[in-house]
C-alpha positions as CSV (number, residue, x, y, z in Angstrom):
1,X,-6.0,57.8,-65.9
2,X,-7.2,54.9,-63.6
3,X,-10.8,53.7,-63.4
4,X,-11.5,55.3,-60.0
5,X,-10.5,58.8,-61.3
6,X,-12.6,58.3,-64.4
7,X,-15.6,57.2,-62.3
8,X,-15.2,60.2,-59.9
9,X,-15.2,62.6,-62.9
10,X,-18.4,61.0,-64.2
11,X,-20.0,61.5,-60.8
12,X,-19.1,65.2,-60.9
13,X,-20.8,65.9,-64.2
14,X,-24.4,66.0,-62.9
15,X,-23.2,68.5,-60.3
16,X,-21.6,70.7,-62.9
17,X,-24.6,70.5,-65.2
18,X,-26.9,71.4,-62.3
19,X,-24.8,74.4,-61.4
20,X,-24.9,75.7,-64.9
21,X,-28.6,75.3,-65.0
22,X,-29.1,77.1,-61.7
23,X,-26.8,80.0,-62.9
24,X,-28.8,80.3,-66.1
25,X,-32.1,80.3,-64.2
26,X,-30.7,83.0,-61.9
27,X,-29.6,85.1,-64.9
28,X,-33.0,84.8,-66.5
29,X,-34.7,85.8,-63.3
30,X,-32.4,88.8,-62.9
31,X,-33.0,89.8,-66.5
32,X,-36.8,89.6,-65.9
33,X,-36.6,91.5,-62.7
34,X,-34.5,94.2,-64.4
35,X,-37.1,94.7,-67.0
36,X,-40.1,94.6,-64.7
37,X,-39.0,96.1,-61.4
38,X,-36.4,98.7,-62.5
39,X,-39.0,100.8,-64.2
40,X,-38.2,103.9,-66.2
41,X,-41.5,105.6,-65.5
42,X,-43.2,108.0,-68.0
43,X,-46.0,107.2,-70.4
44,X,-44.7,105.6,-73.7
45,X,-48.1,106.3,-75.3
46,X,-48.2,110.0,-74.4
47,X,-48.9,112.3,-77.3
48,X,-46.9,115.5,-78.0
49,X,-48.1,118.3,-75.8
50,X,-48.1,120.8,-78.7
51,X,-48.4,120.8,-82.5
52,X,-45.2,121.1,-84.5
53,X,-45.4,124.7,-85.7
54,X,-42.5,126.3,-87.5
55,X,-41.7,128.3,-84.4
56,X,-41.6,125.1,-82.3
57,X,-39.4,123.3,-84.8
58,X,-37.0,126.3,-84.9
59,X,-36.9,126.2,-81.1
60,X,-36.2,122.5,-81.2
61,X,-33.3,123.1,-83.7
62,X,-31.7,125.4,-81.1
63,X,-32.3,123.0,-78.3
64,X,-30.6,120.2,-80.4
65,X,-27.5,122.5,-80.6
66,X,-27.6,123.2,-76.9
67,X,-27.7,119.4,-76.4
68,X,-24.8,118.9,-78.9
69,X,-26.8,116.1,-80.5
70,X,-25.0,116.3,-83.8
71,X,-21.5,115.7,-82.3
72,X,-22.4,112.1,-81.3
73,X,-25.1,111.2,-83.8
74,X,-23.2,112.2,-86.9
75,X,-20.3,110.1,-88.2
76,X,-17.4,111.8,-90.0
77,X,-18.6,112.2,-93.6
78,X,-22.0,110.9,-92.7
79,X,-25.5,112.3,-93.0
80,X,-26.7,114.5,-90.1
81,X,-28.0,112.6,-87.2
82,X,-27.8,109.2,-89.0
83,X,-25.5,107.8,-86.4
84,X,-22.5,105.4,-86.8
85,X,-20.0,107.4,-84.8
86,X,-17.6,105.0,-82.9
87,X,-17.5,106.0,-79.2
88,X,-14.8,104.4,-77.1
89,X,-15.8,103.1,-73.7
90,X,-14.2,101.0,-71.0
91,X,-16.3,98.0,-72.1
92,X,-15.8,98.3,-75.8
93,X,-16.8,100.4,-78.8
94,X,-20.3,101.9,-78.8
95,X,-21.8,103.2,-82.0
96,X,-24.2,106.1,-82.0
97,X,-27.7,105.4,-83.4
98,X,-29.7,106.8,-86.2
99,X,-32.0,109.5,-84.8
100,X,-33.4,110.8,-88.0
101,X,-37.2,110.4,-88.5
102,X,-36.8,107.3,-90.8
103,X,-39.5,104.9,-89.5
104,X,-37.5,101.7,-90.1
105,X,-33.9,102.6,-89.1
106,X,-34.3,105.8,-87.2
107,X,-36.8,107.2,-84.6
108,X,-39.6,108.1,-87.0
109,X,-42.0,105.5,-85.3
110,X,-41.4,106.9,-81.8
111,X,-44.3,108.5,-80.0
112,X,-43.6,111.6,-77.9
113,X,-43.8,109.4,-74.8
114,X,-41.2,106.9,-76.2
115,X,-39.0,109.8,-77.2
116,X,-39.3,111.3,-73.7
117,X,-38.3,108.0,-72.1
118,X,-35.3,107.6,-74.4
119,X,-34.0,111.1,-73.8
120,X,-34.7,111.6,-70.1
121,X,-34.9,108.1,-68.8
122,X,-32.5,106.0,-71.0
123,X,-35.0,103.5,-72.3
124,X,-35.8,102.9,-76.0
125,X,-39.2,102.1,-77.4
126,X,-38.6,98.4,-77.0
127,X,-37.9,98.7,-73.3
128,X,-34.1,98.2,-73.6
129,X,-31.9,100.4,-71.4
130,X,-29.5,102.6,-73.4
131,X,-25.8,102.6,-72.8
132,X,-25.0,105.7,-70.7
133,X,-22.9,107.0,-73.5
134,X,-26.3,108.6,-74.1
135,X,-26.2,111.2,-71.3
136,X,-29.7,110.6,-70.0
137,X,-28.6,111.2,-66.4
138,X,-28.0,114.8,-67.4
139,X,-30.9,115.0,-69.9
140,X,-33.3,114.0,-67.0
141,X,-33.2,117.8,-66.2
142,X,-34.4,118.9,-69.7
143,X,-37.6,120.8,-69.3
144,X,-41.0,119.7,-70.8
145,X,-41.0,122.7,-73.1
146,X,-37.5,122.0,-74.5
147,X,-38.3,118.3,-74.9
148,X,-41.5,119.1,-76.8
149,X,-39.6,121.4,-79.1
150,X,-36.8,118.8,-79.6
151,X,-39.4,116.2,-80.6
152,X,-41.0,118.5,-83.1
153,X,-37.6,119.2,-84.6
154,X,-36.5,115.6,-85.0
155,X,-39.8,114.5,-86.4
156,X,-40.3,117.5,-88.8
157,X,-37.1,119.4,-89.1
158,X,-34.6,116.7,-89.8
159,X,-34.2,114.9,-93.1
160,X,-34.9,111.2,-92.7
161,X,-32.0,108.9,-93.6
162,X,-32.4,105.2,-94.1
163,X,-29.3,103.8,-92.5
164,X,-29.2,100.7,-90.3
165,X,-27.5,101.0,-86.9
166,X,-24.0,99.6,-86.5
167,X,-23.7,96.6,-84.3
168,X,-22.0,97.4,-80.9
169,X,-18.3,96.4,-80.6
170,X,-18.8,95.1,-77.1
171,X,-17.9,91.5,-76.3
172,X,-20.2,89.1,-74.6
173,X,-21.2,89.0,-71.7
174,X,-20.7,92.7,-71.3
175,X,-22.9,93.2,-74.4
176,X,-26.0,92.0,-72.5
177,X,-28.3,94.9,-72.0
178,X,-30.4,93.7,-69.0
179,X,-27.7,94.5,-66.4
180,X,-27.9,98.2,-67.6
181,X,-31.4,98.3,-66.1
182,X,-29.9,97.9,-62.6
183,X,-27.2,100.5,-63.4
184,X,-30.0,102.9,-64.5
185,X,-32.0,102.2,-61.4
186,X,-29.0,102.8,-59.1
187,X,-27.4,105.8,-60.8
188,X,-29.8,107.7,-63.1
189,X,-31.9,110.3,-61.3
190,X,-35.6,110.0,-61.1
191,X,-37.5,112.3,-63.6
192,X,-40.2,114.4,-62.1
193,X,-43.7,114.2,-63.4
194,X,-43.3,117.7,-64.8
195,X,-39.9,119.4,-65.4
196,X,-40.3,123.2,-65.6
197,X,-38.1,125.6,-67.5
198,X,-35.5,127.4,-65.3
199,X,-36.8,130.9,-65.7
200,X,-35.0,134.1,-66.7
201,X,-32.5,134.3,-63.9
202,X,-29.0,134.0,-65.6
203,X,-27.5,131.8,-62.8
204,X,-30.5,129.4,-62.9
205,X,-30.4,129.3,-66.7
206,X,-26.6,128.6,-66.7
207,X,-27.1,125.8,-64.2
208,X,-29.8,124.3,-66.4
209,X,-27.7,124.4,-69.5
210,X,-24.5,123.1,-67.8
211,X,-26.1,120.3,-65.7
212,X,-28.8,119.4,-68.2
213,X,-28.7,120.0,-72.0
214,X,-24.9,120.7,-72.1
215,X,-24.2,117.6,-70.0
216,X,-20.8,119.1,-69.2
217,X,-20.3,116.6,-66.3
218,X,-20.2,113.7,-68.7
219,X,-16.6,114.6,-69.5
220,X,-15.6,117.1,-66.8
221,X,-16.7,115.1,-63.7
222,X,-14.7,112.1,-62.5
223,X,-16.4,108.7,-62.7
224,X,-16.6,105.8,-60.2
225,X,-15.4,102.3,-61.0
226,X,-19.0,101.5,-61.9
227,X,-18.8,104.3,-64.5
228,X,-21.4,106.7,-63.1
229,X,-20.5,110.4,-62.6
230,X,-19.5,110.9,-59.0
231,X,-21.8,114.0,-58.9
232,X,-24.5,115.3,-61.2
233,X,-24.6,118.9,-59.8
234,X,-22.8,121.2,-57.5
235,X,-25.4,120.5,-54.8
236,X,-24.2,116.8,-54.7
237,X,-20.5,117.5,-54.3
238,X,-17.5,119.7,-55.2
239,X,-16.4,116.7,-57.3
240,X,-18.9,118.0,-59.9
241,X,-17.0,119.4,-62.9
242,X,-13.7,118.9,-61.0
243,X,-12.1,117.2,-64.0
244,X,-12.3,113.9,-65.8
245,X,-10.6,111.7,-68.4
246,X,-12.2,110.9,-71.8
247,X,-10.6,109.1,-74.7
248,X,-7.0,109.8,-73.5
249,X,-7.8,113.5,-73.0
250,X,-8.0,115.2,-69.6
251,X,-11.1,117.3,-69.3
252,X,-9.9,120.0,-66.9
253,X,-11.7,121.3,-63.9
254,X,-14.5,123.8,-64.7
255,X,-14.6,125.0,-61.1
256,X,-12.7,127.9,-59.5
257,X,-9.4,126.0,-58.9
258,X,-6.8,128.7,-58.9
259,X,-4.0,126.8,-60.9
260,X,-5.8,123.9,-62.7
261,X,-9.3,125.3,-63.2
262,X,-11.1,128.5,-64.1
263,X,-9.9,130.6,-61.2
264,X,-7.8,132.8,-63.5
265,X,-10.3,133.3,-66.3
266,X,-12.9,136.0,-66.3
267,X,-16.6,135.5,-66.9
268,X,-16.4,137.5,-70.2
269,X,-13.3,135.5,-71.3
270,X,-15.0,132.2,-70.6
271,X,-18.1,133.3,-72.7
272,X,-15.8,134.3,-75.5
273,X,-13.9,131.0,-75.4
274,X,-17.1,129.0,-75.6
275,X,-18.4,131.1,-78.4
276,X,-15.3,131.3,-80.6
277,X,-13.0,128.6,-79.5
278,X,-10.3,131.1,-78.5
279,X,-9.3,134.1,-76.4
280,X,-6.2,136.2,-76.2
281,X,-4.7,133.6,-73.9
282,X,-6.5,130.3,-74.5
283,X,-7.5,128.0,-77.4
284,X,-9.9,125.0,-77.5
285,X,-8.4,121.6,-78.4
286,X,-9.2,117.9,-78.2
287,X,-12.8,116.8,-77.7
288,X,-13.9,120.3,-77.0
289,X,-13.4,121.3,-80.6
290,X,-16.5,119.3,-81.5
291,X,-18.5,120.9,-78.7
292,X,-17.6,124.4,-80.0
293,X,-18.2,123.3,-83.6
294,X,-21.6,121.7,-83.1
295,X,-22.9,123.5,-80.0
296,X,-21.5,126.4,-78.1
297,X,-20.7,128.7,-81.1
298,X,-24.5,128.7,-81.8
299,X,-25.5,129.7,-78.3
300,X,-27.1,133.1,-77.9
301,X,-25.1,135.8,-76.2
302,X,-27.4,135.5,-73.2
303,X,-26.9,131.8,-72.9
304,X,-23.1,132.1,-73.2
305,X,-23.1,134.6,-70.4
306,X,-25.4,132.5,-68.3
307,X,-23.2,129.4,-68.7
308,X,-20.1,131.5,-67.9
309,X,-21.8,133.0,-64.8
310,X,-22.8,129.6,-63.5
311,X,-19.3,128.1,-64.0
312,X,-17.6,131.1,-62.4
313,X,-19.9,130.7,-59.4
314,X,-18.5,127.2,-58.6
315,X,-16.1,127.1,-55.6
316,X,-12.8,125.4,-56.2
317,X,-12.5,121.7,-55.5
318,X,-8.7,121.9,-54.9
319,X,-7.1,124.4,-52.6
320,X,-4.4,125.8,-54.9
321,X,-2.3,128.9,-55.1
322,X,-2.7,130.9,-58.3
323,X,0.3,130.8,-60.6
324,X,2.3,134.0,-60.5
325,X,4.3,134.8,-63.6
326,X,8.1,134.4,-63.2
327,X,10.3,136.1,-65.9
328,X,13.4,134.0,-65.1
329,X,12.8,131.5,-67.9
330,X,12.2,134.2,-70.5
331,X,15.4,136.0,-69.4
332,X,17.5,132.8,-69.6
333,X,16.2,131.8,-73.0
334,X,16.4,135.3,-74.4
335,X,20.1,135.3,-73.3
336,X,20.7,132.0,-75.1
337,X,21.0,130.0,-71.8
338,X,19.6,126.6,-72.6
339,X,21.4,124.4,-70.1
340,X,18.2,123.4,-68.3
341,X,16.8,120.0,-69.3
342,X,14.3,120.5,-72.2
343,X,15.2,124.2,-72.8
344,X,16.9,123.6,-76.1
345,X,14.1,121.4,-77.2
346,X,11.6,124.1,-76.4
347,X,13.5,126.7,-78.3
348,X,13.9,124.4,-81.3
349,X,10.3,123.1,-81.4
350,X,7.9,125.4,-79.4
351,X,9.2,128.9,-79.1
352,X,8.3,130.1,-82.6
353,X,4.6,129.9,-81.7
354,X,4.5,130.0,-77.9
355,X,7.5,132.4,-77.6
356,X,10.3,132.4,-75.1
357,X,8.2,134.3,-72.6
358,X,5.6,131.5,-72.7
359,X,2.9,134.0,-73.6
360,X,2.0,132.8,-77.1
361,X,0.1,135.1,-79.6
362,X,-3.3,136.5,-78.9
363,X,-6.2,134.7,-80.7
364,X,-3.7,132.4,-82.4
365,X,-1.4,130.3,-80.2
366,X,-2.3,130.0,-76.5
367,X,-0.1,131.0,-73.6
368,X,1.7,128.3,-71.7
369,X,2.5,130.4,-68.6
370,X,-0.2,129.9,-66.0
371,X,-2.2,127.7,-68.4
372,X,-4.6,125.5,-66.3
373,X,-4.0,122.5,-68.6
374,X,-0.2,122.9,-68.2
375,X,-0.6,123.0,-64.4
376,X,-3.0,120.1,-64.0
377,X,-1.9,116.9,-62.2
378,X,-2.4,114.7,-65.2
379,X,-0.2,115.6,-68.2
380,X,-2.1,113.3,-70.6
381,X,-3.7,116.1,-72.7
382,X,-0.3,117.8,-73.2
383,X,1.3,114.5,-74.2
384,X,-1.6,113.8,-76.6
385,X,-1.4,117.2,-78.1
386,X,2.3,117.1,-78.7
387,X,2.1,113.6,-80.2
388,X,-0.9,114.0,-82.4
389,X,-1.2,117.8,-82.9
390,X,-4.5,119.6,-83.0
391,X,-6.6,122.2,-84.8
392,X,-8.7,124.8,-83.0
393,X,-12.3,124.9,-84.1
394,X,-13.6,127.4,-86.7
395,X,-16.6,129.3,-85.4
396,X,-19.0,131.8,-87.0
397,X,-17.4,134.7,-85.1
398,X,-13.9,133.4,-85.6
399,X,-13.6,131.2,-88.7
400,X,-9.8,131.2,-89.0
401,X,-8.3,127.9,-87.7
402,X,-4.7,127.4,-86.5
403,X,-3.0,124.1,-86.2
404,X,-0.4,122.7,-84.0
405,X,1.5,120.0,-85.9
406,X,2.2,116.5,-84.5
407,X,5.6,115.8,-83.1
408,X,5.4,112.0,-82.8
409,X,7.7,111.5,-85.7
410,X,10.1,114.2,-84.7
411,X,10.6,113.7,-81.0
412,X,11.3,110.6,-78.9
413,X,9.5,109.7,-75.7
414,X,12.3,111.1,-73.7
415,X,12.5,114.3,-75.6
416,X,8.7,114.9,-75.3
417,X,8.9,114.2,-71.6
418,X,11.8,116.6,-71.2
419,X,10.2,119.5,-73.1
420,X,6.9,119.1,-71.3
421,X,8.6,118.9,-68.0
422,X,10.4,122.2,-68.9
423,X,7.1,123.8,-69.8
424,X,5.4,122.6,-66.6
425,X,8.1,124.1,-64.4
426,X,8.8,127.4,-66.3
427,X,7.4,131.0,-66.1
428,X,5.9,130.3,-62.7
429,X,4.3,127.0,-63.6
430,X,4.8,124.4,-60.9
431,X,3.4,121.1,-62.1
432,X,5.1,117.7,-61.8
433,X,7.6,116.4,-64.3
434,X,6.6,114.1,-67.1
435,X,8.2,110.7,-67.6
436,X,9.2,108.9,-70.8
437,X,7.0,106.0,-69.6
438,X,3.9,108.3,-69.5
439,X,4.6,109.3,-73.1
440,X,5.3,105.8,-74.2
441,X,2.0,104.6,-72.8
442,X,0.0,107.2,-74.6
443,X,1.9,107.0,-77.9
444,X,0.2,103.7,-78.6
445,X,-3.2,105.3,-78.2
446,X,-2.8,108.3,-80.6
447,X,-4.6,108.1,-84.0
448,X,-3.3,105.5,-86.4
449,X,-0.6,106.8,-88.8
450,X,0.5,109.4,-86.3
451,X,2.5,107.3,-83.8
452,X,5.5,105.4,-84.9
453,X,8.5,106.3,-82.8
454,X,9.7,105.3,-79.4
455,X,12.9,106.1,-77.6
456,X,15.8,106.0,-80.1
457,X,19.4,107.0,-80.6
458,X,19.5,110.6,-81.9
459,X,22.6,109.8,-83.9
460,X,20.5,107.6,-86.2
461,X,18.3,110.5,-87.2
């Protein structure tokens, strides 16, 4: 390095330092503006509108089930509502917080107004914006009456647990909270001064439960690159509940799409599925098992019917033709004709439970023929289920659980792709083929201890 080069670099240092200082000043100003100008509203000092009577606490317990609070705020093997559940997100791992009434580590020191701001507006008692893993964009629609009951329940009906919150697993600078204030200001809906209950009309009640407390759109609505749901109600767009992706599972369309949505399911069948986790043709799997286990199985019959009525009222997002059953595959397999790619694999690994006619067994193993998940564009859920297996939820009205075993140690990427391609094109199904590359990509994301095999030579088995 010559003297002139060294001198030039020394002259640049003041410019670099000045630039860093300016950037830091801008960041401080933006953080200040985010806390001062992007206001959440509400009154943090507001007192509870009603005393915590036994009836109100009981109502709050039911509202907590409708909101599925336990599913996120209870870690496996942990105390109820004490938090600590790891939630995967595109920016890192978020851990749910302690929402028991412990005053030091939970929410016991929250006033009603602070509780309202956290639930409906996404701001904690210290003024920090919550990560939208907390579905406050949906909870903005929770009525005043239900929120009052919910507060009574968490303050007087939940056992306090002294458990410190887990540090977030999000790297800096994404871990900075102040940018979330701008996200909230842009994408979270404004909360009305008073939020009324929906009334007795089943359709209105169903919309309230699905769009609000049930926060179904958090999983079943596609998200933009900025991570907000592309629609928060059917009034916004037919993208609402048209399907999404969550933790390597595809949350299917809950609209009337004929092949990949609820077009082929009756209102009564949908209510049964939500209440028991199964019907004669369907079974709950993946992330929905927690929803049934913690929430929908406890819904009243009237609320289940209301939810089903609202979902069945949604027009399809995709213009599809309903799947019409074709017996050709059944006839070929029954006759021992397995020349089609994946046919022998299906007979050897799947037919015992799902049968050669693809119809499964009522209340036990779901049908594959005409199944919306089978006919969806994205096969990720099918791949995930074959790799890792799954167990349907046990419910009060249907306590027996049936399990599909994992096949990650038994089948290669190519074999899984072949058998799923066979299923997606048999019995009238008409979905696209699955590639070994798609299986390989997802194999690395299945639970630890399950995956462990890529494409291999069958002769080495």
